[in-house]
C-alpha positions as CSV (number, residue, x, y, z in Angstrom):
1,M,0.0,0.0,0.0
2,P,1.6,3.3,-1.0
3,A,2.0,5.4,2.1
4,P,1.4,9.1,1.5
5,A,4.4,11.3,2.4
6,R,2.3,13.5,4.6
7,A,1.5,10.4,6.7
8,Q,5.1,10.2,7.8
9,A,5.5,13.9,8.5
10,G,5.9,13.3,12.3
11,T,8.6,10.7,11.9
12,V,12.3,11.0,10.8
13,G,14.0,9.5,7.9
14,K,12.8,8.6,4.4
15,P,9.3,7.2,4.1
16,I,9.0,3.7,2.7
17,T,6.3,2.8,0.2
18,L,4.8,-0.7,1.0
19,C,2.7,-3.3,-0.7
20,I,0.7,-6.0,1.2
21,Q,0.1,-9.7,0.7
22,R,-1.7,-12.1,3.0
23,A,0.7,-14.9,4.1
24,A,0.1,-18.4,2.6
25,P,1.8,-21.7,3.1
26,G,4.9,-22.4,1.0
27,I,5.9,-18.8,0.5
28,T,9.3,-17.8,1.8
29,A,11.1,-14.5,2.3
30,A,13.9,-15.5,-0.2
31,Q,11.3,-16.2,-2.9
32,L,9.6,-12.9,-2.4
33,L,12.8,-10.9,-2.3
34,R,14.2,-12.5,-5.4
35,A,11.0,-12.1,-7.4
36,P,8.1,-10.2,-5.7
37,S,4.9,-12.0,-6.8
38,S,2.0,-10.3,-8.4
39,G,0.0,-11.2,-5.2
40,F,1.1,-7.9,-3.5
41,D,-1.6,-5.2,-3.3
42,C,-0.2,-1.7,-3.5
43,T,-3.5,0.2,-3.6
44,T,-5.9,-1.3,-1.0
45,P,-5.7,0.4,2.5
46,Q,-3.9,-1.9,4.9
47,Q,-6.8,-2.0,7.5
48,K,-9.1,-3.5,4.8
49,F,-7.1,-6.8,4.9
50,G,-8.4,-7.6,8.4
51,A,-6.4,-9.6,11.0
52,G,-4.0,-12.4,10.3
53,N,-0.4,-13.0,9.0
54,F,1.0,-10.8,6.3
55,W,3.9,-10.0,4.1
56,A,4.8,-6.3,3.5
57,I,7.4,-5.4,0.9
58,S,8.9,-2.1,0.1
59,Q,9.5,-0.6,-3.3
60,P,13.2,-0.6,-4.4
61,L,15.0,1.8,-2.0
62,S,17.1,4.7,-3.2
63,V,20.8,4.9,-2.4
64,V,21.5,5.8,1.2
65,D,24.6,7.2,2.9
66,L,26.7,4.2,3.8
67,R,28.9,6.2,6.1
68,Q,26.2,6.3,8.8
69,R,24.4,3.6,10.7
70,I,21.0,2.9,9.2
71,G,17.8,1.8,11.1
72,V,14.3,1.0,10.2
73,R,11.4,2.5,12.2
74,V,7.8,1.5,12.3
75,L,4.9,2.3,14.6
76,S,4.3,-0.1,17.6
77,Q,1.1,-2.1,17.1
78,W,-0.7,-5.1,18.5
79,Q,0.9,-8.1,16.9
80,K,2.7,-11.3,18.0
81,S,5.9,-10.7,16.1
82,M,7.4,-8.9,13.1
83,T,10.4,-10.3,11.2
84,L,12.3,-7.8,9.0
85,Y,14.3,-9.0,6.0
86,A,16.8,-6.6,4.5
87,L,18.1,-7.3,1.0
88,Y,21.5,-5.8,0.2
89,A,22.9,-5.0,-3.3
90,D,25.2,-8.1,-3.2
91,G,22.2,-10.4,-2.7
92,K,22.8,-11.0,1.0
93,V,19.8,-10.9,3.3
94,A,19.8,-9.8,7.0
95,T,17.0,-11.2,9.2
96,I,15.8,-9.3,12.3
97,R,13.0,-10.8,14.4
98,T,11.0,-8.6,16.8
99,D,8.6,-10.3,19.1
100,A,6.5,-8.5,21.8
101,H,9.4,-8.3,24.2
102,A,12.0,-7.3,21.6
103,A,9.6,-4.5,20.6
104,T,9.7,-3.2,24.1
105,R,13.5,-3.3,24.2
106,N,13.8,-1.4,20.9
107,L,11.0,1.1,21.5
108,Q,11.9,4.8,20.9
109,L,10.1,7.8,22.1
110,G,6.8,8.2,20.2
111,A,6.2,4.4,20.5
112,I,8.3,3.8,17.4
113,V,10.0,0.4,17.1
114,H,13.5,1.0,15.8
115,R,15.8,-1.8,14.5
116,W,19.3,-1.2,13.4
117,L,20.4,-2.8,10.1
118,P,23.8,-4.6,10.0
119,R,26.5,-2.3,8.6
120,R,27.9,-3.5,5.2
121,D,29.8,-1.9,2.4
122,V,26.8,-2.2,0.0
123,P,23.4,-0.5,0.4
124,V,20.1,-2.0,1.3
125,V,17.9,-2.2,-1.8
126,R,14.7,-3.7,-0.5
127,L,12.9,-4.5,2.8
128,L,10.4,-7.2,3.5
129,W,8.4,-7.8,6.7
130,Y,6.6,-10.9,7.9
131,V,4.0,-9.9,10.4
132,E,2.5,-12.6,12.6
133,D,-0.9,-12.4,14.3
134,S,-1.5,-8.8,13.4
135,M,-4.8,-7.3,14.8
136,N,-4.6,-4.8,11.9
137,L,-6.8,-2.3,13.8
138,R,-5.2,0.7,11.9
139,G,-2.8,-1.0,9.6
140,I,-0.2,-3.8,9.4
141,V,3.1,-1.8,9.0
142,L,2.6,1.9,9.7
143,G,4.9,4.8,9.6
144,A,7.7,2.8,8.0
145,T,10.9,4.9,7.5
146,I,14.6,4.3,7.0
147,A,16.6,6.7,9.2
148,T,20.2,7.5,10.1
149,G,21.6,7.5,13.6
150,T,21.7,11.3,13.6
151,E,18.1,11.5,12.5
152,T,17.1,9.0,15.2
153,A,19.0,10.9,17.9
154,M,17.4,14.2,16.9
155,S,13.9,12.6,17.0
156,N,14.5,11.4,20.5
157,I,15.8,14.8,21.6
158,I,12.8,16.6,20.2
159,L,10.3,14.2,21.6
160,A,12.1,14.0,24.9
161,A,11.8,17.8,25.2
162,I,8.0,17.6,24.3
163,Y,7.2,14.8,26.7
164,A,9.4,16.3,29.5
165,G,7.8,19.7,29.1
166,F,4.4,18.1,29.1
167,G,5.2,16.0,32.2
168,G,6.7,18.9,34.1
169,L,3.7,21.1,33.2
170,C,1.2,18.5,34.4
171,L,3.1,17.8,37.6
172,A,3.3,21.6,38.4
173,L,-0.4,22.0,37.7
174,L,-1.3,18.9,39.7
175,L,0.5,20.1,42.8
176,Y,-0.9,23.6,42.4
177,N,-4.4,22.4,42.0
178,L,-4.2,19.9,44.8
179,G,-3.4,22.8,47.1
180,L,-6.3,24.8,45.7
181,A,-8.6,21.8,46.1
182,R,-7.7,21.5,49.7
183,A,-8.1,25.2,50.4
184,L,-11.3,26.0,48.3
185,R,-13.1,22.6,48.4
186,Q,-14.5,23.0,44.9
187,D,-15.9,19.8,43.3
188,Y,-14.2,20.4,40.0
189,L,-10.7,20.8,41.3
190,P,-10.1,17.2,42.5
191,L,-11.5,16.0,39.1
192,Y,-9.1,18.3,37.3
193,C,-6.3,16.8,39.3
194,L,-7.5,13.3,38.4
195,M,-7.5,14.3,34.7
196,L,-3.9,15.6,35.0
197,L,-2.9,12.4,36.7
198,A,-4.5,10.3,33.9
199,L,-2.8,12.4,31.3
200,M,0.6,11.8,32.9
201,L,0.0,8.1,33.0
202,Y,-1.1,8.0,29.4
203,A,1.9,10.1,28.3
204,F,4.2,7.8,30.3
205,S,2.8,4.7,28.5
206,S,2.1,6.0,25.0
207,S,5.4,7.8,24.7
208,G,7.4,4.6,25.2
209,T,8.9,5.8,28.5
210,L,7.3,2.9,30.3
211,A,9.2,0.5,28.0
212,W,12.4,2.3,28.9
213,L,11.6,1.7,32.6
214,L,10.3,-1.9,32.3
215,T,12.5,-3.2,29.5
216,D,11.2,-6.7,29.7
217,I,7.5,-5.9,29.6
218,D,5.4,-7.4,26.8
219,N,4.6,-4.6,24.3
220,R,1.0,-5.8,24.2
221,T,0.8,-5.2,28.0
222,R,2.0,-1.7,27.4
223,L,-0.8,-1.2,24.8
224,R,-3.3,-2.5,27.3
225,I,-2.1,0.2,29.7
226,N,-2.5,2.7,26.8
227,Y,-6.1,1.8,26.3
228,L,-6.9,2.0,30.1
229,T,-5.1,5.4,30.6
230,L,-6.7,6.9,27.5
231,A,-10.1,5.9,28.8
232,M,-9.2,7.5,32.1
233,V,-8.3,10.7,30.3
234,G,-11.7,10.8,28.5
235,V,-13.8,9.9,31.6
236,T,-12.1,12.3,33.9
237,A,-12.1,15.1,31.4
238,V,-15.9,14.8,31.0
239,A,-16.4,14.5,34.7
240,F,-14.4,17.7,35.2
241,L,-16.5,19.4,32.5
242,G,-19.7,18.3,34.3
243,H,-18.6,20.1,37.5
244,F,-16.9,23.1,35.9
245,F,-20.1,25.0,35.3
246,E,-22.2,26.5,38.0
247,H,-25.1,24.7,39.7
248,G,-28.1,24.2,37.4
249,V,-26.2,23.7,34.1
250,M,-25.8,20.0,34.6
251,T,-29.3,18.7,34.7
252,R,-30.2,15.1,35.8
253,R,-30.5,14.0,32.2
254,L,-27.1,15.5,31.3
255,R,-25.5,13.7,34.2
256,A,-27.1,10.5,33.1
257,L,-25.9,11.0,29.6
258,T,-22.3,11.6,30.7
259,R,-22.4,8.5,32.9
260,I,-23.5,6.4,29.9
261,A,-20.8,7.9,27.7
262,S,-18.2,7.3,30.3
263,A,-19.3,3.7,30.7
264,A,-19.2,3.3,26.9
265,V,-15.5,4.3,27.0
266,A,-14.5,2.6,30.3
267,L,-16.0,-0.9,29.6
268,P,-14.4,-1.6,26.2
269,A,-11.0,-0.3,27.5
270,L,-11.4,-2.7,30.5
271,G,-12.4,-5.5,28.1
272,I,-9.2,-5.0,26.0
273,A,-7.1,-4.9,29.2
274,L,-8.6,-8.2,30.5
275,F,-9.5,-10.2,27.4
276,A,-7.4,-9.1,24.4
277,P,-6.6,-10.4,21.9
278,W,-9.9,-12.2,22.2
279,G,-12.6,-9.8,20.9
280,M,-10.0,-7.2,20.2
281,G,-11.6,-5.8,17.0
282,A,-15.1,-5.5,18.7
283,F,-13.7,-3.9,21.8
284,D,-11.7,-1.4,19.8
285,T,-14.7,-0.5,17.7
286,A,-16.8,-0.1,20.8
287,L,-14.1,2.1,22.4
288,S,-14.1,4.3,19.3
289,V,-17.9,4.5,19.5
290,G,-17.7,5.4,23.2
291,F,-15.3,8.2,22.5
292,G,-17.6,9.5,19.8
293,L,-20.5,9.4,22.3
294,L,-18.3,11.2,24.9
295,I,-17.5,14.0,22.4
296,L,-21.2,14.3,21.4
297,S,-22.3,14.5,25.0
298,I,-20.4,17.8,25.3
299,I,-22.8,19.5,22.9
300,P,-25.9,19.4,25.1
301,I,-23.8,20.5,28.1
302,L,-22.6,23.5,26.2
303,Y,-26.2,24.3,25.1
304,S,-27.3,24.1,28.7
305,A,-24.5,26.4,29.7
306,W,-25.5,28.8,26.9
307,R,-29.2,28.7,28.1
308,H,-28.1,29.5,31.7
309,R,-25.9,32.3,30.4
310,S,-22.9,30.8,32.2
311,P,-20.1,33.3,32.6
312,Y,-17.7,30.3,32.2
313,L,-18.8,29.2,28.8
314,W,-16.4,31.3,26.8
315,L,-13.6,30.1,29.0
316,F,-14.4,26.5,28.3
317,L,-14.6,27.2,24.5
318,I,-11.2,28.8,24.5
319,A,-9.6,26.0,26.6
320,W,-11.3,23.0,25.1
321,S,-11.8,23.8,21.4
322,V,-8.4,22.5,20.3
323,P,-8.6,19.2,22.4
324,I,-12.2,18.6,21.2
325,G,-11.3,19.2,17.6
326,L,-8.3,16.9,17.8
327,A,-10.2,14.3,19.8
328,T,-12.8,14.3,17.0
329,A,-10.1,13.8,14.4
330,R,-8.5,11.1,16.5
331,T,-11.9,9.3,16.7
332,A,-12.3,9.6,12.9
333,Y,-8.8,8.1,12.6
334,S,-10.0,5.2,14.9
335,F,-12.8,4.5,12.4
336,N,-10.1,4.6,9.6
337,L,-11.8,7.7,8.1
338,L,-8.4,9.5,8.2
339,P,-5.0,8.2,7.2
340,Y,-2.2,7.5,9.7
341,N,-0.2,10.5,10.8
342,F,2.4,10.4,13.6
343,W,1.2,13.7,15.2
344,L,-2.4,12.8,14.9
345,D,-1.6,9.5,16.6
346,N,0.1,11.5,19.4
347,S,-2.4,14.3,19.4
348,T,-3.8,13.5,22.8
349,V,-0.7,14.5,24.6
350,I,-0.2,17.7,22.5
351,S,-3.9,18.8,22.7
352,M,-4.3,18.1,26.4
353,A,-1.1,20.0,27.1
354,V,-2.7,23.0,25.5
355,E,-5.9,22.3,27.4
356,A,-4.1,21.9,30.7
357,V,-2.5,25.4,30.4
358,L,-5.7,27.1,29.2
359,S,-7.9,25.2,31.7
360,S,-5.6,26.4,34.5
361,M,-6.2,29.9,33.3
362,A,-9.9,29.2,33.3
363,I,-9.7,27.8,36.8
364,A,-7.9,30.9,37.9
365,Y,-10.7,33.0,36.5
366,R,-13.2,30.8,38.1
367,I,-11.5,31.1,41.4
368,L,-11.5,34.9,41.0
369,M,-15.2,34.8,40.4
370,I,-15.7,32.6,43.4
371,S,-13.6,34.9,45.6
372,R,-15.7,37.8,44.4
373,E,-18.9,35.9,45.1
374,R,-17.6,35.0,48.6
375,D,-16.7,38.6,49.3
376,E,-20.1,39.8,48.2
377,A,-21.7,37.1,50.3
378,R,-19.5,38.0,53.3
379,E,-20.5,41.7,52.9
380,Q,-24.1,40.8,52.7
381,E,-23.8,38.6,55.8
382,I,-22.1,41.5,57.6
383,A,-24.7,43.9,56.5
384,A,-27.5,41.5,57.6
385,R,-25.8,41.0,60.9
386,L,-25.5,44.7,61.4
387,L,-29.2,45.1,60.6
388,A,-30.0,42.4,63.1
389,D,-27.9,44.0,65.8
390,T,-28.8,47.6,65.0
391,D,-31.8,49.8,66.0
392,P,-33.1,50.9,62.5
393,L,-34.1,54.4,63.7
394,T,-30.9,55.6,65.5
395,G,-28.3,53.2,64.2
396,L,-27.3,52.3,67.7
397,L,-27.1,48.8,69.1
398,N,-30.5,47.2,69.9
399,R,-31.2,45.6,73.3
400,R,-30.3,42.1,72.2
401,A,-27.0,43.0,70.6
402,F,-26.2,45.3,73.5
403,L,-26.7,42.6,76.1
404,H,-24.8,40.0,74.0
405,R,-21.7,42.3,73.9
406,A,-22.0,43.8,77.4
407,I,-22.3,40.6,79.5
408,G,-19.0,39.0,79.9
409,R,-16.8,42.1,79.7
410,A,-13.8,41.9,82.0
411,G,-13.3,44.2,85.0
412,N,-15.7,46.7,86.5
413,Q,-18.0,48.4,84.1
414,S,-20.0,51.7,84.3
415,L,-23.6,51.5,83.2
416,L,-25.4,54.7,82.3
417,L,-29.2,54.7,81.8
418,I,-30.4,57.8,79.9
419,D,-34.1,58.6,79.6
420,I,-35.5,61.6,77.7
421,D,-37.6,63.7,80.0
422,N,-41.3,64.1,79.1
423,F,-40.9,62.5,75.7
424,K,-44.6,62.1,75.3
425,R,-44.9,65.9,75.4
426,V,-42.2,66.1,72.7
427,N,-44.3,63.8,70.4
428,D,-47.5,65.7,71.2
429,T,-45.7,69.0,70.4
430,I,-43.8,68.2,67.2
431,G,-45.4,65.0,66.1
432,H,-43.9,61.5,65.9
433,D,-41.7,62.3,62.9
434,G,-40.2,65.1,65.0
435,G,-39.9,62.8,68.0
436,D,-38.0,60.3,65.7
437,E,-35.6,63.1,64.8
438,V,-35.1,63.9,68.4
439,L,-34.1,60.3,69.0
440,R,-31.6,60.5,66.2
441,V,-30.1,63.7,67.7
442,V,-29.8,62.0,71.1
443,A,-28.0,59.1,69.4
444,R,-25.5,61.5,67.9
445,I,-24.9,63.1,71.3
446,L,-24.3,59.8,73.0
447,R,-21.9,58.7,70.2
448,A,-19.9,61.9,70.6
449,A,-19.6,61.5,74.3
450,A,-18.7,57.8,74.2
451,T,-15.2,56.4,74.4
452,P,-13.9,54.0,71.6
453,D,-14.6,50.9,73.7
454,A,-18.0,52.0,75.0
455,L,-21.3,50.3,74.0
456,V,-24.1,52.6,73.1
457,A,-27.7,51.3,72.7
458,R,-31.3,52.2,72.5
459,I,-33.0,49.7,74.8
460,G,-36.5,51.1,74.9
461,G,-38.7,53.8,73.4
462,E,-36.8,56.8,74.7
463,E,-34.4,55.0,77.0
464,F,-30.8,54.6,76.1
465,A,-27.9,52.8,77.8
466,V,-24.1,53.2,77.7
467,V,-21.6,50.7,79.1
468,T,-17.9,51.6,79.4
469,S,-15.0,50.4,81.4
470,C,-14.5,52.1,84.8
471,D,-10.9,52.8,83.8
472,R,-12.2,55.0,81.1
473,P,-15.5,56.5,82.4
474,I,-17.9,58.8,80.6
475,E,-18.8,62.0,82.4
476,A,-22.6,61.9,82.6
477,E,-22.7,65.7,83.1
478,A,-21.1,66.0,79.7
479,I,-23.9,64.1,78.2
480,L,-26.5,66.4,79.8
481,A,-24.4,69.4,78.5
482,G,-24.7,67.9,75.0
483,F,-28.5,67.8,75.4
484,R,-28.6,71.5,76.5
485,S,-26.3,72.7,73.7
486,G,-27.5,70.4,71.0
487,R,-29.9,71.8,68.4
488,M,-33.1,69.9,68.5
489,P,-35.9,69.9,65.9
490,F,-37.9,73.2,65.9
491,D,-35.4,74.5,68.5
492,L,-37.3,72.5,71.1
493,A,-35.6,72.3,74.5
494,V,-35.1,68.6,75.4
495,T,-33.5,67.3,78.6
496,A,-32.7,63.9,80.0
497,S,-32.2,62.2,83.3
498,I,-29.3,59.7,83.9
499,G,-28.8,56.9,86.4
500,V,-25.3,55.6,86.9
501,C,-24.0,52.5,88.6
502,D,-20.6,50.7,88.5
503,G,-20.0,47.0,89.0
504,P,-19.0,43.7,87.3
505,L,-20.8,42.4,84.2
506,A,-19.3,38.9,84.0
507,R,-22.6,37.1,84.1
508,E,-26.3,37.7,83.4
509,T,-27.0,38.0,87.1
510,D,-24.4,40.8,87.3
511,W,-26.3,42.6,84.5
512,K,-29.6,42.3,86.3
513,A,-28.2,43.6,89.6
514,L,-26.4,46.5,87.8
515,Y,-29.4,47.4,85.8
516,R,-31.7,47.4,88.8
517,A,-29.3,49.8,90.7
518,A,-28.9,52.1,87.7
519,D,-32.7,52.1,87.1
520,R,-33.3,53.2,90.8
521,A,-30.7,55.9,90.4
522,L,-32.6,57.1,87.2
523,F,-35.8,57.1,89.1
524,D,-34.2,59.2,91.8
525,A,-33.0,61.7,89.1
526,K,-36.6,61.9,87.8
527,E,-38.0,62.4,91.3
528,A,-35.4,65.1,92.0
529,G,-36.6,67.2,89.1
530,R,-35.2,65.7,86.0
531,D,-32.3,67.0,83.9
532,R,-29.8,65.6,86.3
533,V,-27.5,62.7,87.2
534,R,-27.9,60.3,90.1
535,A,-25.4,57.5,91.0
536,A,-26.2,54.3,92.8
537,H,-23.9,52.1,95.0
538,A,-22.3,49.1,93.3
539,P,-24.6,46.0,93.7
540,Q,-22.0,44.2,95.8
541,R,-21.9,47.0,98.3
542,E,-25.7,46.9,98.6
543,R,-25.5,43.2,99.4
544,A,-22.8,43.8,102.0
545,A,-24.9,46.6,103.6
546,A,-28.0,44.4,103.7
547,A,-26.0,41.6,105.4
């Protein structure tokens, strides 16, 4: 089968054009190399031949540089073994057999099986492969090239830089988002971390790095791991998407759809890992269908986000448009609708690297939005708490908030009870609106006279209270002076009477005792003619005198 030059764009070396023939008893490599039979098909796509044993022969090779070591590179695929026959110009044939373990030992970055040809003084003129038990899911011999040692080394350097950069990026994002997940406790952050972990595992296996670490592993076992980790990437990516948007976007039906799509990906991948090569073709087709369903399930999610006018929709489109596009192309390739291309075959790592960076920016914006929402909620909570603790007319503390803050203060405290004299007459004279304005003026007078640590409250209709530490007392006479000098509505003369008592406020019983004493002092001030201050003995002194 002629291999288009563009299909080899991601590999190094000179592309090799191949023709395919199904293996039959009695045919030997020597016969085919001496006189290639007419049974070779150079036009039918390789995947059309189905599974089995095959011969693949190259067209006559052009002259190569004999000064450098030469190797043959092909894409790693699911097969029992691959035997390479290299015909030299002097008629000699070199035989190189590659079983599943040898494929692992000769795997280069990019999951390329590279076999060096023996060095001779004459060039290689033709190559022949015998492939045994090929599943032929995408092809029989894919990405075949003949490359020099320099080209191979350069390929490994470039791919090592790509995979190392990708791994370092994923690791940094993983650690960063793990910290965010612990601090913010957002559902989508752990899923994003799982997606990054799945990406790292997939890149570790699909790049061939796993084969470098476990040199004796069966290459088909590595491919099983490939299928599992790729399914993990798809499932975790959709799970992350399902929790990325705000509440209400993911309806019950959409969640059910994503679960079905995730199962359609996970189950075939698990089937390949456990049972392949039995049912390999069916499992692979089912997996491709599952990925197609997974991609299609994104459409109603985006539509729901658009209907809910999600502020995060544009972020998702920026971050995920490239991965979704490449995933669609990769799925089409899985159905053999697109020809083999090295970079398309490795597009998952590249596209998800782009997605990881852009998604991290989207997450940063999402966190900014969350922090703003939390700040607004905190401000609203503070405002609500202030409203609950504040007298709406005067802005002073109400009785409940005053008692909550006053009881439990350390040390002796001074309690002042202030009552406006003849307030009913004020209301009768200037009306209730005028009376309300008088109450506001009184509140301003008390605030002006209070120390920074004092508590000022309106505890009744025209009754006010002030608690302050005895170490920093408030002069009650100064409050009365403020009444006399303060400008009241309609220049009305308004006075007040004040009862004062000092004592502890550690418990509620202390408050009751202190209040009773200050209230008696206030009554004495009223009885004495109003517009004056009276002080009461501390409650403990009264108890001692009574004893």
